[in-house]
C-alpha positions in Angstrom: 105.9 162.4 89.8 108.6 160.7 91.9 106.0 158.7 93.4 105.2 157.4 90.1 108.9 156.4 89.1 108.9 154.6 92.5 105.4 152.7 91.8 106.5 151.9 88.2 110.3 150.6 89.6 108.4 148.5 92.2 105.8 146.8 89.8 109.0 145.9 87.2 110.7 144.2 90.4 107.7 142.2 91.4 106.9 141.0 88.1 110.8 139.8 87.4 110.7 138.1 90.7 107.3 136.4 90.3 107.5 135.2 86.8 111.1 134.9 86.1 111.9 131.6 86.6 115.7 132.1 86.5 115.2 134.9 89.5 117.1 133.9 92.5 115.4 136.5 94.5 112.1 134.7 94.5 112.2 131.0 93.8 109.6 128.3 94.6 111.4 125.0 94.9 107.9 123.2 94.7 107.5 124.1 91.5 110.4 122.3 90.1 109.9 119.6 88.1 111.3 116.9 90.2 109.2 117.8 93.2 106.1 118.3 90.8 106.7 114.6 90.4 107.0 113.7 94.2 103.9 115.9 94.8 102.0 113.9 91.9 103.4 110.7 93.6 102.1 111.3 96.7 98.6 113.0 96.3 97.5 111.7 93.0 95.2 108.5 92.8 96.7 105.9 90.2 94.3 104.5 88.4 93.3 100.8 89.7 92.8 97.9 87.6 89.1 96.9 87.6 89.2 94.4 84.9 90.0 90.6 84.4 92.7 89.3 82.6 93.5 85.9 81.1 90.7 85.0 83.4 90.5 81.4 82.0 94.0 80.8 82.4 94.0 77.7 84.8 96.5 77.0 87.7 97.5 73.8 89.2 99.6 73.8 92.3 98.8 70.4 93.3 102.3 69.2 92.1 103.9 71.8 94.8 104.9 70.6 97.8 102.7 71.8 101.1 104.0 73.7 103.9 102.7 73.5 107.3 104.6 76.1 109.2 102.7 79.2 110.5 105.6 80.5 112.5 108.1 81.3 109.5 110.9 83.9 109.6 110.1 84.6 105.7 106.4 85.2 106.5 105.8 83.1 103.1 103.0 80.3 104.1 103.2 79.2 100.4 100.6 76.3 99.4 99.5 74.7 102.6 98.0 71.5 103.3 94.4 72.4 103.6 91.9 70.2 101.8 88.9 70.2 103.8 85.3 71.1 103.0 84.9 74.1 105.5 83.0 72.5 107.6 82.7 74.1 111.1 84.1 71.6 113.8 84.8 73.7 116.8 85.0 76.8 118.5 87.4 78.2 121.1 85.6 80.8 123.0 87.2 83.9 125.0 85.5 87.1 126.2 84.8 89.9 123.5 87.2 92.6 122.7 86.0 96.2 123.1 86.6 99.1 120.6 88.7 97.0 118.0 88.7 97.9 114.4 90.8 94.9 113.1 91.3 91.5 114.5 94.9 91.3 113.3 95.8 89.0 116.2 97.0 85.7 115.7 96.5 82.7 118.1 99.8 80.8 118.9 99.2 77.1 117.3 100.5 74.1 119.3 100.5 70.4 118.1 98.2 69.9 121.0 96.2 73.1 121.4 96.1 76.9 120.8 97.0 79.9 122.8 95.0 83.0 122.9 93.8 86.1 125.1 91.0 87.7 126.3 89.9 91.6 126.7 91.7 92.0 129.9 94.7 90.4 128.5 94.6 86.4 130.5 96.4 84.3 128.6 94.3 81.3 127.5 95.4 77.7 126.5 93.1 75.2 125.0 93.7 71.5 124.2 92.6 70.3 120.7 89.1 69.5 121.9 88.8 73.5 122.7 88.5 72.9 126.4 90.5 75.7 128.5 93.7 73.9 130.2 94.6 76.9 132.0 94.1 80.8 132.2 96.4 83.4 133.9 96.5 87.0 133.6 99.7 88.9 134.7 98.4 92.5 134.9 97.5 94.8 137.7 94.1 96.1 137.7 95.1 99.4 136.4 97.0 97.7 133.3 93.7 95.6 132.5 91.6 98.7 132.2 93.8 99.3 129.3 92.9 96.2 127.3 96.2 95.0 126.2 96.4 93.0 123.0 98.7 90.3 123.0 101.4 89.0 120.4 102.8 85.5 120.8 106.2 83.6 120.3 106.8 80.2 121.5 110.2 79.2 122.7 110.5 75.7 123.7 108.4 75.3 127.0 108.0 79.2 127.4 105.8 81.7 125.8 107.2 85.0 125.1 104.3 87.9 124.9 104.7 91.4 123.5 101.5 93.7 124.1 100.0 97.3 123.0 100.8 98.7 126.6 104.6 98.4 126.5 104.6 95.4 128.4 106.8 92.2 127.5 107.1 89.1 129.5 107.6 85.5 129.4 105.5 82.5 130.9 105.8 78.8 131.3 104.0 77.1 128.1 102.9 74.0 130.8 101.4 76.3 134.0 101.5 79.8 132.5 103.2 80.7 135.7 105.4 84.0 135.1 109.1 83.8 134.2 110.3 87.1 134.0 108.8 90.8 132.9 109.7 93.9 131.3 108.7 97.2 130.0 109.4 99.1 126.9 109.4 102.9 126.8 106.2 102.5 123.9 103.8 99.9 123.2 104.6 97.1 120.8 102.9 97.1 117.1 104.6 94.1 115.3 104.7 90.3 115.7 107.2 88.8 117.5 110.6 87.2 115.7 113.4 84.9 117.3 117.0 84.3 116.4 119.0 82.1 118.4 118.7 83.7 122.0 117.0 86.8 121.0 113.8 88.1 120.3 112.9 91.3 117.8 109.8 93.3 118.3 108.9 97.1 116.3 107.1 99.7 118.8 104.5 102.6 117.7 107.5 104.7 117.4 109.2 102.8 114.9 111.7 101.5 117.0 113.1 98.1 116.4 113.8 96.3 119.5 116.0 93.5 120.7 116.0 91.8 124.0 117.8 88.4 125.3 114.9 85.8 125.7 116.8 84.6 128.7 115.4 87.7 131.2 114.2 90.3 128.6 117.1 92.3 128.8 117.6 94.9 126.3 120.6 93.7 123.7 120.2 97.1 121.4 117.4 99.5 120.0 117.2 101.0 116.4 115.0 104.1 116.1 113.9 105.3 112.4 112.1 108.4 111.1 108.5 108.5 113.2 105.0 110.0 112.1 103.2 113.0 113.4 100.3 110.4 113.9 99.9 106.8 115.3 99.9 104.3 112.5 96.9 102.2 112.0 99.1 99.3 110.8 100.6 96.2 112.4 104.5 96.3 111.0 106.2 93.3 109.8 109.8 91.7 110.2 111.4 88.9 108.2 114.9 87.2 109.1 117.4 86.1 106.5 121.0 85.6 106.6 122.0 87.3 109.7 119.7 90.0 108.7 116.4 91.5 110.0 114.3 93.5 107.6 111.3 95.5 108.6 108.7 98.0 107.6 107.6 101.2 109.6 104.4 103.6 109.5 106.1 105.9 106.8 106.9 103.2 104.4 110.7 102.6 105.1 112.0 99.1 104.6 115.2 98.8 106.6 117.6 95.9 106.7 119.7 95.8 109.9 122.6 93.4 111.3 121.2 91.1 113.4 124.3 91.1 115.7 125.1 95.0 115.7 121.5 96.4 115.1 123.4 98.9 112.5 121.7 99.7 109.6 122.9 97.6 106.4 120.5 99.4 103.9 117.3 101.5 104.0 115.0 102.0 101.0 112.1 104.7 101.6 109.2 103.9 99.3 106.9 106.9 99.8 107.6 110.9 99.7 108.1 112.5 103.1 104.8 113.9 102.9 103.3 110.8 103.7 104.5 111.3 107.5 101.4 113.4 107.7 99.0 110.8 106.4 100.0 107.9 108.2 96.9 106.6 109.7 95.9 106.3 106.0 98.5 104.6 104.6 98.5 100.7 104.6 101.2 98.3 104.0 100.9 94.6 103.4 103.5 92.2 105.5 106.6 91.4 104.2 107.0 88.1 102.4 110.7 86.6 101.0 111.9 83.7 99.1 115.3 84.2 100.3 116.8 86.5 97.5 114.0 89.1 97.3 111.4 90.7 99.5 107.8 91.3 98.0 105.1 93.7 99.6 102.4 96.0 98.4 100.7 99.3 99.9 97.3 101.0 99.5 99.1 103.6 97.3 99.0 101.2 93.9 102.4 99.9 94.3 103.6 96.4 94.6 107.4 96.0 95.1 110.2 93.5 94.8 113.2 94.4 96.4 116.9 92.5 96.4 117.1 91.3 99.8 121.4 91.9 100.1 121.2 95.6 98.5 117.6 97.0 98.8 117.5 98.1 95.3 114.2 97.6 93.8 113.7 95.1 91.1 110.6 95.6 89.8 107.5 97.9 91.0 103.7 97.1 89.6 100.5 98.8 89.9 98.5 96.6 92.5 96.3 98.4 95.1 96.4 95.8 98.1 97.5 95.6 101.8 97.2 92.1 102.7 99.9 89.6 102.6 100.7 88.2 99.3 101.8 84.3 99.0 104.6 83.0 96.9 104.5 79.5 95.4 107.7 78.7 93.2 107.7 81.2 90.6 104.3 82.6 91.0 102.9 85.4 93.5 99.3 85.8 94.5 97.7 88.3 95.8 94.1 90.1 96.3 93.5 94.0 95.9 91.4 96.0 97.8 88.9 96.4 95.0 88.5 92.3 95.6 90.6 91.3 92.4 92.5 88.6 92.7 96.4 88.7 90.9 98.6 86.2 89.8 102.2 87.7 89.0 105.5 86.6 87.8 107.8 86.4 90.5 110.7 87.2 88.0 109.7 90.2 86.1 106.7 91.3 88.2 104.3 90.8 85.0 100.6 90.1 85.7 99.7 87.0 84.4 96.0 86.7 85.3 93.5 89.0 86.9 90.2 87.6 88.4 87.0 89.3 90.3 86.4 87.6 93.2 83.5 90.1 94.7 81.6 89.5 91.0 78.8 88.2 92.8 78.2 91.5 95.1 76.2 94.2 93.7 77.7 97.4 92.5 76.5 99.5 96.0 77.4 96.7 98.7 80.9 95.8 96.8 81.9 99.5 97.4 81.7 98.7 100.9 83.5 95.5 101.4 87.1 94.9 101.6 89.3 91.9 101.7 90.8 91.0 105.0 93.5 88.5 104.0 93.7 85.0 102.2 95.2 81.5 102.7 96.2 79.2 99.9 95.2 75.3 100.4 96.0 73.1 97.7 94.4 74.4 94.5 92.2 76.7 96.7 92.1 80.1 97.6 90.1 80.9 100.8 89.5 84.9 101.2 88.2 86.4 104.0 86.3 90.1 103.6 85.0 92.6 106.1 81.5 91.3 105.5 82.4 88.5 107.5 82.5 85.6 104.9 85.1 83.3 103.6 85.3 83.0 100.0 86.4 79.9 98.5 88.0 80.3 95.0 89.1 77.5 93.0 92.7 78.5 91.2 92.7 75.3 88.8 89.8 76.4 86.8 88.8 80.1 88.1 85.4 79.6 89.4 84.1 80.7 93.0 83.0 77.5 94.6 81.3 78.9 98.0 81.0 81.6 100.2 80.6 81.1 104.0 79.3 83.4 106.6 81.5 83.5 109.7 80.5 86.5 111.7 78.3 89.6 111.1 81.1 91.4 112.4 84.8 91.7 112.3 86.7 88.4 111.4 90.8 87.8 110.9 92.7 86.3 108.0 92.5 82.7 107.4 95.1 80.7 108.8 95.9 77.0 108.3 97.5 74.6 110.7 97.8 70.8 111.0 94.9 70.5 108.3 92.7 72.5 109.8 91.6 76.4 108.8 91.1 78.9 111.5 89.3 82.2 111.7 89.2 84.5 114.7 85.9 86.2 115.5 85.1 88.7 117.8 84.6 86.1 121.0 85.9 82.8 119.8 88.4 81.2 117.3 86.5 79.1 114.7 88.1 75.9 113.6 87.0 74.2 110.0 88.1 70.6 108.9 
């Protein structure tokens, strides 16, 4: 009889702990409405737009002043001066990379040629006739085996290099000879930005590093939250009004005082659970008009953020991890599903949606995704994972042509001095 009494009391206790939401003895915090929303935000797939909108709406960008700056602290290349026929006129050859899953490496464009690198980390300078002027390698035998990937920055008559094996150094533009060389604790994974006598680079551990240009010595370093896995994206930086603003692998956007390295503001855009799936999280490059920052990700989120405060101006549902372009009061981007979006910059309203993959059959288009795009005049030039450039007329909404560049990986298109360039594995292709 006593055993039955104890069993009965135990059942009452378990019942109250398990099912009474007000019980303080057994409370599952993950079941609160707030946390439920967070879980839903991270793990639920938002419905992506797959239909056209105002597809016949014409855009006229011909009156907008063109820009021809590839290296821009705001990462916005705008409407650029390319009105060519997309005819191949030159190839800059280099030894093919091994084991690469993307070609997000940019040449350094010069008035009289370009700078790039090969699979062993050799720096190559070409003239405008795609002939090699010099080729220099500043790596040891052991370092060459690591197959360093290089990022470039031009500083007067010198080139600053930061690589994927934690080395950064400076070489003379004319000769390729080494000026100085240093090592970071972790490999670098970002573009390089310059402000006065300093450079800024992000490494794989989400640290923002500031170095002196003259000798590579460290000015300061800022550590941000790290992920458990190595990110598959390349980080982005912009410089505005003595602030350097950058993203990291877990979706944080951070503004830092450029002189002191102190945080001005920080905006987490993802739930902490994203840290566990960093490899699958992809965010576009940051672009800015000076007052706001714009970027998107593959979680179906497009952001506009105030530069000075870090507050969100608006968020829209656009699924894209490629760099958008700002042209006056509109934003142009392309979703991962192959749809062109034209967005009102001020309010974030979607003005126009066009299907750029309309010529692909259903089975094929599921395998294809956009790499990046450039705007030249009234045309949009989109590269995709199928090795093609799709040319789209923004004025009438028609696809003009599709040009096969490679059967394998290609880069986003880049415009410089009235020509369009695409990097493929083994050569850089130049179009008139």
